[in-house]
Backbone as a printed PyTorch tensor [residue, N CA C, xyz], in Angstrom:
tensor([[[ 23.2310, -21.8690, -42.2420],
         [ 23.5350, -22.0140, -40.9590],
         [ 23.3840, -23.8260, -40.7430]],

        [[ 24.5280, -24.2560, -39.8160],
         [ 24.4970, -25.5320, -39.3140],
         [ 23.7300, -26.1620, -38.0760]],

        [[ 23.6630, -27.4190, -37.9860],
         [ 23.0700, -27.7420, -36.6590],
         [ 23.9430, -29.0550, -36.2710]],

        [[ 23.8280, -29.3400, -35.0530],
         [ 24.2540, -30.6470, -34.7220],
         [ 23.5530, -31.2720, -33.4450]],

        [[ 23.4530, -32.4260, -33.0570],
         [ 22.5440, -32.9050, -31.9090],
         [ 23.6430, -33.5570, -31.2570]],

        [[ 23.6200, -33.4320, -29.6400],
         [ 24.3520, -34.1770, -28.7660],
         [ 23.5010, -34.9980, -27.9760]],

        [[ 23.7980, -36.2370, -27.9020],
         [ 23.0650, -37.3810, -27.3540],
         [ 23.9210, -38.0010, -26.2050]],

        [[ 23.6440, -37.6800, -24.7960],
         [ 24.4380, -38.2070, -23.7730],
         [ 23.5780, -39.3520, -23.0030]],

        [[ 23.9280, -40.4920, -22.8830],
         [ 23.4590, -41.5270, -22.4070],
         [ 24.0450, -42.1900, -21.1790]],

        [[ 23.4420, -42.0410, -20.1990],
         [ 23.9240, -42.4730, -18.8540],
         [ 23.5410, -43.9640, -18.4610]],

        [[ 24.3360, -44.9860, -18.5350],
         [ 23.9280, -46.3280, -18.1780],
         [ 24.5840, -46.7350, -16.8240]],

        [[ 23.8630, -47.7350, -16.4440],
         [ 24.0840, -48.1940, -14.9090],
         [ 23.3730, -47.5220, -13.6910]],

        [[ 22.3940, -46.6870, -13.9360],
         [ 21.7970, -45.9280, -12.8330],
         [ 21.5700, -44.6780, -13.0230]],

        [[ 21.5100, -43.7860, -12.1720],
         [ 21.3820, -42.2470, -12.1220],
         [ 22.5270, -41.5450, -11.7820]],

        [[ 22.6060, -40.5070, -12.2270],
         [ 23.7760, -39.7570, -11.9750],
         [ 23.7220, -39.0540, -10.7600]],

        [[ 25.1070, -39.0440,  -9.9140],
         [ 25.0090, -38.5560,  -8.4570],
         [ 25.0570, -36.9910,  -8.5700]],

        [[ 25.3430, -36.3320,  -9.7430],
         [ 25.5240, -34.8880,  -9.7520],
         [ 24.9810, -34.5940, -11.1310]],

        [[ 24.5430, -33.2910, -11.4690],
         [ 24.2240, -32.7870, -12.6530],
         [ 25.3580, -32.9640, -13.7430]],

        [[ 25.0090, -32.9910, -14.9750],
         [ 25.8000, -33.1480, -16.2460],
         [ 25.9930, -31.6540, -16.8120]],

        [[ 27.0220, -30.9730, -16.8730],
         [ 27.0590, -29.7740, -17.4000],
         [ 27.5940, -29.6150, -18.9440]],

        [[ 27.2720, -28.9950, -19.6760],
         [ 27.4890, -28.6860, -21.0110],
         [ 27.7710, -27.3450, -21.3760]],

        [[ 29.0510, -27.1430, -21.9600],
         [ 29.3020, -25.6120, -22.4910],
         [ 29.7380, -25.8480, -23.8420]],

        [[ 29.3830, -24.8840, -24.7260],
         [ 29.6910, -24.6800, -26.1670],
         [ 30.4330, -23.4630, -26.3740]],

        [[ 31.5660, -23.4770, -26.8130],
         [ 32.5240, -22.2050, -27.0890],
         [ 32.6010, -22.0970, -28.7830]],

        [[ 32.5110, -20.8650, -29.0670],
         [ 32.7970, -20.6230, -30.7080],
         [ 34.0800, -19.8430, -30.5060]],

        [[ 35.0160, -20.1800, -31.1870],
         [ 36.3260, -19.4750, -31.4420],
         [ 36.6770, -18.9510, -30.1420]],

        [[ 36.7780, -20.0360, -29.0130],
         [ 37.1420, -19.7070, -27.5500],
         [ 36.3210, -18.7640, -26.6270]],

        [[ 34.9970, -18.3440, -27.4480],
         [ 34.2020, -17.6980, -26.4220],
         [ 32.9820, -18.3670, -26.1330]],

        [[ 32.4500, -18.0620, -24.9500],
         [ 31.2170, -18.9890, -24.4780],
         [ 30.1270, -18.6600, -25.4140]],

        [[ 29.3710, -19.8540, -25.7890],
         [ 28.3350, -19.5180, -26.7490],
         [ 26.9190, -19.8930, -26.0330]],

        [[ 27.1170, -21.0620, -25.2900],
         [ 25.7660, -21.4740, -24.5720],
         [ 26.2440, -22.8030, -23.5930]],

        [[ 25.4660, -22.6540, -22.3370],
         [ 25.6610, -23.7300, -21.5410],
         [ 24.3100, -24.0940, -21.1050]],

        [[ 24.3400, -25.4740, -20.4480],
         [ 23.1630, -26.1890, -20.0800],
         [ 23.4040, -27.1140, -18.9960]],

        [[ 22.4670, -27.4290, -18.0690],
         [ 22.7610, -28.3140, -17.0280],
         [ 21.5890, -29.4980, -17.2820]],

        [[ 21.9170, -30.6330, -17.0410],
         [ 20.9150, -31.8060, -17.3180],
         [ 21.1800, -32.9060, -16.0020]],

        [[ 20.2510, -33.5920, -15.7990],
         [ 20.2430, -34.3920, -14.5740],
         [ 20.4390, -35.9970, -14.9180]],

        [[ 20.3460, -36.2260, -16.2950],
         [ 20.3250, -37.7820, -16.7020],
         [ 20.6770, -37.6420, -18.0200]],

        [[ 20.1400, -38.7450, -18.9690],
         [ 20.3070, -39.0530, -20.3760],
         [ 19.3980, -37.9590, -20.7640]],

        [[ 19.8490, -37.5320, -22.2680],
         [ 19.1980, -36.4400, -23.0470],
         [ 19.8700, -36.2610, -24.2580]],

        [[ 19.1020, -35.4910, -25.1450],
         [ 19.3960, -34.9520, -26.4710],
         [ 19.3980, -33.8900, -26.3690]],

        [[ 20.1540, -33.0140, -27.1760],
         [ 19.9960, -31.6670, -27.1330],
         [ 20.5320, -31.1510, -28.5860]],

        [[ 19.7570, -30.4930, -29.2450],
         [ 20.1800, -29.9620, -30.6230],
         [ 20.5480, -28.5000, -30.6140]],

        [[ 21.5840, -28.1930, -31.2690],
         [ 22.2810, -26.9060, -31.1120],
         [ 22.1640, -26.4010, -32.7850]],

        [[ 21.4590, -25.4030, -32.8310],
         [ 20.8400, -25.0300, -34.1810],
         [ 21.4100, -23.6530, -34.4900]],

        [[ 21.4440, -23.1440, -35.5560],
         [ 21.9290, -21.7560, -36.0390],
         [ 23.2640, -21.6520, -35.9330]],

        [[ 24.1070, -22.6270, -36.0180],
         [ 25.7610, -22.4890, -35.9370],
         [ 26.2210, -21.9740, -37.2010]],

        [[ 26.9790, -20.6930, -37.0790],
         [ 27.8070, -20.3700, -38.0370],
         [ 29.1300, -20.6510, -38.2690]],

        [[ 29.6130, -20.1650, -39.5130],
         [ 30.9950, -20.4520, -39.6090],
         [ 31.8630, -20.2190, -38.2850]],

        [[ 32.9840, -21.1470, -38.2130],
         [ 33.7920, -21.0410, -36.9790],
         [ 34.4330, -22.4900, -36.3650]],

        [[ 35.2870, -22.2690, -35.3920],
         [ 35.6320, -23.3640, -34.6900],
         [ 34.9930, -23.4800, -33.2970]],

        [[ 34.3780, -24.5950, -33.2040],
         [ 33.7730, -24.8390, -31.8040],
         [ 34.3760, -25.9290, -31.0190]],

        [[ 34.1620, -25.6380, -29.5970],
         [ 34.6780, -26.7990, -28.6390],
         [ 33.2500, -26.8680, -27.7820]],

        [[ 32.8800, -28.1820, -27.6990],
         [ 31.7730, -28.6310, -26.7800],
         [ 32.2390, -29.3890, -25.7410]],

        [[ 32.2370, -28.9650, -24.5520],
         [ 32.4840, -29.7580, -23.1320],
         [ 31.4090, -30.2880, -22.5170]],

        [[ 31.4970, -31.8230, -22.0790],
         [ 30.4460, -32.3120, -21.3070],
         [ 31.2350, -32.8940, -20.0900]],

        [[ 30.7550, -32.6450, -18.8860],
         [ 31.3190, -33.1020, -17.6950],
         [ 30.2650, -33.5100, -16.8110]],

        [[ 30.6160, -34.5880, -16.0520],
         [ 29.5690, -34.9880, -14.8730],
         [ 30.3640, -36.2230, -14.2070]],

        [[ 29.3890, -36.9770, -13.4040],
         [ 29.9980, -38.2380, -12.9440],
         [ 28.9280, -39.2310, -13.1950]],

        [[ 29.7670, -40.6470, -13.2410],
         [ 28.9870, -41.6380, -13.6150],
         [ 28.1760, -42.2880, -12.5000]],

        [[ 27.0760, -43.0260, -12.4450],
         [ 26.5430, -43.8540, -11.4160],
         [ 27.6230, -44.8450, -11.2320]],

        [[ 27.6630, -45.3720,  -9.7410],
         [ 28.5310, -46.3660,  -9.4160],
         [ 28.5310, -47.6240, -10.2360]],

        [[ 29.6030, -47.9310, -10.7680],
         [ 29.8110, -49.2340, -11.9020],
         [ 29.0920, -48.7060, -13.0330]],

        [[ 28.7530, -47.8690, -13.4060],
         [ 28.1260, -47.3790, -14.8500],
         [ 29.1540, -46.4720, -15.7150]],

        [[ 28.5780, -45.9630, -16.7440],
         [ 29.4720, -45.3470, -17.5940],
         [ 28.5330, -44.4880, -18.2720]],

        [[ 29.0570, -43.4580, -19.2260],
         [ 28.3620, -42.5560, -19.7930],
         [ 28.7600, -42.4910, -21.2150]],

        [[ 27.9670, -42.2490, -22.3130],
         [ 28.3520, -42.2960, -23.6690],
         [ 27.6940, -40.8540, -24.2950]],

        [[ 28.5980, -40.2370, -24.8200],
         [ 28.3820, -38.6480, -25.5180],
         [ 28.7140, -39.2140, -27.1210]],

        [[ 27.7670, -38.5890, -27.7170],
         [ 27.8410, -38.5550, -29.2020],
         [ 27.1460, -37.4640, -29.8330]],

        [[ 27.9300, -37.0160, -30.9500],
         [ 27.7380, -35.7650, -31.6290],
         [ 27.3850, -35.9300, -33.1000]],

        [[ 26.2700, -35.7880, -33.5240],
         [ 26.1000, -36.0380, -34.9280],
         [ 26.9450, -35.1380, -35.9300]],

        [[ 27.4330, -35.6600, -37.0790],
         [ 28.2980, -35.1660, -37.8730],
         [ 28.0950, -35.0900, -39.3090]],

        [[ 26.6270, -34.9150, -39.5460],
         [ 26.1350, -34.5740, -40.9210],
         [ 26.3590, -33.0280, -41.2980]],

        [[ 26.4460, -32.0560, -40.4300],
         [ 26.6230, -30.7560, -40.8350],
         [ 27.7620, -29.9730, -40.3040]],

        [[ 28.6160, -30.7650, -39.3790],
         [ 29.8300, -30.4050, -38.8200],
         [ 30.9430, -31.2640, -39.1580]],

        [[ 32.1590, -30.8570, -39.0910],
         [ 33.2480, -31.4500, -39.3400],
         [ 34.2000, -31.4550, -37.8780]],

        [[ 34.3150, -32.9880, -37.4580],
         [ 34.7940, -32.9470, -36.1230],
         [ 36.2880, -33.1580, -36.3150]],

        [[ 37.0630, -32.5730, -35.2450],
         [ 38.6330, -32.5990, -35.2260],
         [ 39.1850, -33.3640, -34.1610]],

        [[ 39.7060, -34.4410, -33.9480],
         [ 39.7510, -35.4510, -35.2690],
         [ 38.2290, -35.9040, -35.4330]],

        [[ 38.4100, -36.3440, -36.8530],
         [ 37.0450, -36.9270, -37.4340],
         [ 36.5450, -38.3480, -36.8540]],

        [[ 37.1170, -38.6210, -35.8940],
         [ 36.7660, -40.1890, -35.5900],
         [ 36.3030, -40.3110, -34.0910]],

        [[ 36.1550, -39.0210, -33.4690],
         [ 36.0560, -39.0340, -31.8800],
         [ 34.4660, -38.9660, -31.4580]],

        [[ 33.5620, -39.4510, -32.1550],
         [ 32.3960, -39.5460, -31.5960],
         [ 31.7360, -41.0360, -32.1150]],

        [[ 31.2200, -41.6180, -31.2220],
         [ 30.7970, -41.4370, -29.7660],
         [ 31.8410, -41.8290, -29.0450]],

        [[ 31.9790, -41.1660, -27.6880],
         [ 33.0800, -41.5370, -26.7310],
         [ 32.3380, -41.9360, -25.5290]],

        [[ 32.8730, -43.1670, -25.0000],
         [ 32.2060, -43.7340, -23.5630],
         [ 33.1960, -43.5830, -22.5910]],

        [[ 32.9440, -42.9960, -21.3300],
         [ 33.7010, -42.8700, -20.2430],
         [ 33.1870, -43.5580, -19.2110]],

        [[ 34.1910, -44.1700, -18.5320],
         [ 33.7100, -44.9880, -17.3480],
         [ 34.6530, -44.2730, -16.1780]],

        [[ 34.6420, -44.8760, -14.8410],
         [ 35.0170, -44.2970, -13.6620],
         [ 34.1590, -43.2670, -13.0400]],

        [[ 34.7120, -42.6090, -11.9050],
         [ 33.7360, -41.6800, -11.0190],
         [ 33.2160, -40.4010, -12.0140]],

        [[ 34.3530, -39.6600, -12.5930],
         [ 33.9380, -38.5310, -13.0610],
         [ 34.5980, -38.6640, -14.5790]],

        [[ 33.9530, -37.3970, -15.6170],
         [ 34.4130, -37.6150, -16.7620],
         [ 34.4690, -36.1970, -17.3770]],

        [[ 35.0840, -36.0320, -18.4650],
         [ 34.9240, -34.7070, -19.0300],
         [ 35.0190, -35.0370, -20.7010]],

        [[ 34.4150, -34.8770, -21.3720],
         [ 34.5860, -35.0440, -22.8400],
         [ 34.4570, -33.8210, -23.6200]],

        [[ 35.5350, -33.6310, -24.4290],
         [ 35.5960, -32.3620, -25.4630],
         [ 35.4040, -32.8830, -26.8480]],

        [[ 34.5640, -32.2620, -27.6060],
         [ 34.5810, -32.3870, -29.0230],
         [ 34.9640, -31.0120, -29.6360]],

        [[ 35.7900, -31.1300, -30.4030],
         [ 36.2600, -30.0480, -31.4260],
         [ 35.5920, -30.3160, -32.7880]],

        [[ 35.0060, -29.1280, -33.2350],
         [ 34.6240, -29.1160, -34.4460],
         [ 34.5510, -27.8580, -35.3020]],

        [[ 34.3880, -27.8190, -36.5400],
         [ 34.2650, -26.6170, -37.3230],
         [ 33.0150, -26.7180, -38.3530]],

        [[ 32.7780, -25.4880, -38.7660],
         [ 31.7380, -25.2030, -39.6620],
         [ 32.1310, -24.4200, -40.7080]],

        [[ 32.3290, -24.6270, -42.0230],
         [ 32.8130, -23.9970, -43.2100],
         [ 31.8270, -23.0280, -43.7110]]])
């Protein structure tokens, strides 16, 4: 079984709303969580399949949010899309990966 770690870093203040994270496996909901600021979340026990991880929220005024997924046990699709830094009022980040 594989694992990956999501790190979300909020820069420039506090988030005005919660950060929502949803993990899907082969198009089906796998898990979800809600956080209020910078956090690290480890996803363990991941089995063979295709996954999508969505992170959505709002940035602090004038700030940004960086989302990073460790790649040591997963294969990102495309392979170079971590980390992603989003500016502006709102953001939605999607990571697509597979486990062989």
